[in-house]
N, C-alpha and C positions, 0 to 999 in steps of 0.2 A: 666433510660436510659441515656447514654452519648456518646459523639463522639468516645471515645476510644473503647467502646463496639462494635460500628458499624464498626470500623476499623478492629477489631479482627474477626468479622463476615465475612467481605469481604475477609480477608486473608485466612480463612478456605475454603471459596468457591473457591478462586484462586488456592490453593495448594491441596485441597481435602485431607488434612492430618493434624491432630492437631499438631503433633510435628514439622513438617516443617513450618507450619503457625506461631507457637510460636517462632521458631528461626528467622523467617523473621521479626517478630514484636519486637524481642529483649527481650522476657519474657520467663518464664518457661511454659511448657505444662499444668501443673495443674492450674496455674494462668489464662491462656487463657480459659481453659475448664470451670473454675469456673465463669469467667465473662460472657461467652456465656450462661451458664446455668441460671445465674441470669437474663439475658435478656429474655430467654425463659419463665422463671417463671413470670416475669413482664408482658410479652405480652400474657401469657397463651397459647402459641403455641410451638410445637416442630419444630425447624428450621432445624436440621440435623438428619439424620438417622445414628446413631453411629454404628450400626451393619453392615452396608455395607462397603465394601473395594474396592476402596477408598471411603471415606466419601461422602455421597450424601445429598443434601438438600431435604427436603420434598416438596410436591407440594405447600403448603402454605409458606414454607421456601423460595422457589424461589422468591415469590412475596415480602417477607420481605427483602431479599437480594437486589432485584432490587431497592426497595425504599431506602435502606441503601446506595447504590451506588449514587443515586440521591442526597441524603442529604449530603454525603461527597463531592460530586461535587459542591454543593452550598456553602459549607464551603470553599472549595478551591477558588471558584469564589469571595467570600467575601475578602479573603486575596489578591487575584489577583487584584481586583478592587482598593484596597488601594494602591498597588504598582503602578498601572497605574496612579492613581491620583497624586502620588508622582513622576511620570515620571521615575520610576525605571524599568529597564529591568533585572530582576533577578528571582531566584527561580528555580523550577524544571519544565521540559518540556519533554513530551514523544511524539515522532513523529514516524509515520509508513510510509514506502516508498515501492512502488511496486518494485519487483525484476528487471523489465525491465527499471527502471529509476535509481535505487540505484547506479550501478557501474559508471554512468556517472557524477553524481553530488556529491555524498557523500564524496569522498576523498578530494576534494577542499572545500566542504561545512564545514567540521569539522575544517579545518585550519582557514578559514575566520571568521567563527562564533565565535570560541574560542578567536580569537584576538580582535574582536569587542565587544563581550559580555561575558567577563570572569566570570560574576556573575551568569550566567545561567548554571544550571546542566542539561546537555543534554543527553537524552536516545533515541537512534534511532534503530528501528527494521524493517527488511524486512518482508512484509506480502502481501498475495494475496488480491485482491480487496474485495472479499466477507467478509473476516475476518476484514479488515479495516473498512468497513461500520458498521459491528456489534459492533466493539469496540469503534468507534466514538459515536454511538448512546447510548451506555451504559457508556460513559465517562471514559473508561479505557485507552484511549489515548487522547492527547490534539489536535493534528492535523495530517494531512496526506498529502503526495504528491503522486498523482495518475492520471491516465487518466480519463478524463471527456468528456461529461457531464454524471453525475450519475442520476440527477433529483430525488434525495431521499429526502423525507419530513424530515425536521429538520436539514438538512445539507446545509452549505453555501460553494459555490465554488468560488475561486478567481483564474482565469487563470494566469499562470506564463509564459508559452511559447508554441509555436506550432512547432512540430517536423515532418519532412517529413519521409515517408517510402521509403526504397530503396530495390531493389531486389539484392540478392546475388546468383549468378548463376555459376554453374560448367561449365568448358570449354567443358565437355562431352555433354552438352545440346546445340548442335551446332546451331539449328534453332534460338533459342532466344539469345544465347551468341553472335551471329553475329550482333544483333541489338543494336543500341545506346540507345534507349528508349523502354520501354515495356508497353503494356496495361495490367492492373491488371488481366484481364480474360485470358491472355496468360499463366499464371502460373497454369497449369492444376493440378488437385489433385494427379495424378499418381506419380509425382516426387517432391511434395511439402513436406518439413519438417517443422513441427510447434512445438511450445511449448506445454507442457502438459496442459490438461484441467484445468481451474481455473485461467489461466493467461488472463487478459483482452486483451493483444496484440493478442492472438490467435483468439479471437472473432472478433477483428477489421480486421485482415487479411482475414478471411472468408467473412466478410461484404463487403470489397472493392473488393474482387475477385468475388463477386456476388453469394456467397453460404451461406447457413444457417447452421452453425455448430451445432445448437441445434435441427434441424429437424430429422425426422426418416430416411431421406436419407443422413444424414451426413456421411462422409467417415469413414471407419473402418481401422484397421491395415492391412487388406488384400489389401488395395489400396496403399501400400508403404508409408503411412504417419506415421512418427515416432514422438512420444511425448517426447520431451526433457525438462529438468528442467532449462536450462540456454541458453542464446543466444550464449555464447562461445561454448557450446556443439553442437549447430546447425551448426555453422560455420565449426567445425571440421568434422562433419558428412558429410556435403556437399563436403568438400575437399577430404574426403576419399571414398565417395560412389557415388558422382554425384548428380544431382538434383538441387534444389534451395530452398531458404528460403527468408524471408523478415526480414529486420533489421531496427531498428530506426536510424535516421540520426546521432545521437551522438555516435553510435557504430563504425562508419566508421574510425575515427582517431585511434582506437585501433587495426585496422587491419595492417598486414604487407604490404609492398609495392606490393608484389606478390598478396596478397589477394584483394587488392584494385582494381586490374584489373578485378575482378569478379563482381564489383558493376555495376548495371544498374539502372538509375533513371526511374521513370514512366513518361508517357506522361502527358502533362498539361491538366487539373489541377491535380497536383500531390496529392495523398492521404496524409493527415496530421492527426496527433493525437494531441489533446489538453491535456496539462499537467497542473494540477491545485493544489493549496493548498486548502485543504478542512477541515473545522471545523464545530462544532455544531453551530446552529444559535444563541445560547445563549453565545457563546464565547465572552468574554469581554476585553481581553488583546490586545487592538489594537496595542500597541507599540511592543509587542512580535510578533504579526502577521506580522507587517511591517518589523521587523528585519529578520525574516525567509525568507519572500518573496524577500526582497532586496538582501539578501545574495545569494539566488539561482540565481537571475537574473544577478548577477555579473559573474556567471560562464557560462552563456549561450551566444552564438554568437548573436550579435545584430539583425541579420536578422530573428532569430527565435522568437524574441519578438514582431514582427509585427502582430498586432491584425487582419489585413485584412485576414490573413491565416485561421481565425476561420471558415469562410464559407466553407472551404474545409475539416474541421475536420470530421473524421469518428466516428460515434457513436458506443458505446459498444454493 
């Protein structure tokens, strides 16, 4: 057994196709198949069911693959620890960012990070929170930027900033549009537009409005709640159809002057979400961690870095 065989094993699991896995590994399909077959013979187990399409791991194969990922993660950690000892900020890094944060920090983040740390090969992907947690635990990504607290065993949360929620209200909603500040519970479900299920922001909105989105009494489509995939879509839907939605503070600068007239802050204490950098507890590259955290904080207004806002943070 060798590291290369484990890498091929994980590649087949990722692509669920021997030819595509071989292409990703830069070898021929017969070579990859032969290496995996030798590993199966050495372990005396069948790791993949080659008769299924796409290729599927066997039950015992799933456990072998899980352990292979852990071993490869430890190998990467060994290399990373040496770079950290040498004070080098270089190598590959994979980051996941939730969609309701990505548009506000990524454009500037790429520019600043590339200028400061040109030796780091950066890969960033937008993902929903549930997938991020899964891929962090299986070491498929190095770190993530998302709303917290998660309180997930094995994950470490490093708060970056605290972002207020704002109501975006159509002028057609005369009763609440006339108010300068709103109470969260004034946003009744009948005219509320929210992100599709799976976005953590959706759950936070229901939480501070005093509803449980996961309960049997959660609203359905019949109550005029529309499930959109992006914040920009929600804004356009409100503009065209009336009603209201809730947006994060950093979205406000992206609105037109006309749209900004539709913003209403909430009464004090204003609801806030905590955005954190999250890694596995065994993450060892402190220099890289600090590099990402400091870069993000350079993009955030100073008032949002104030840790006293943590006490107002809405749980997921």
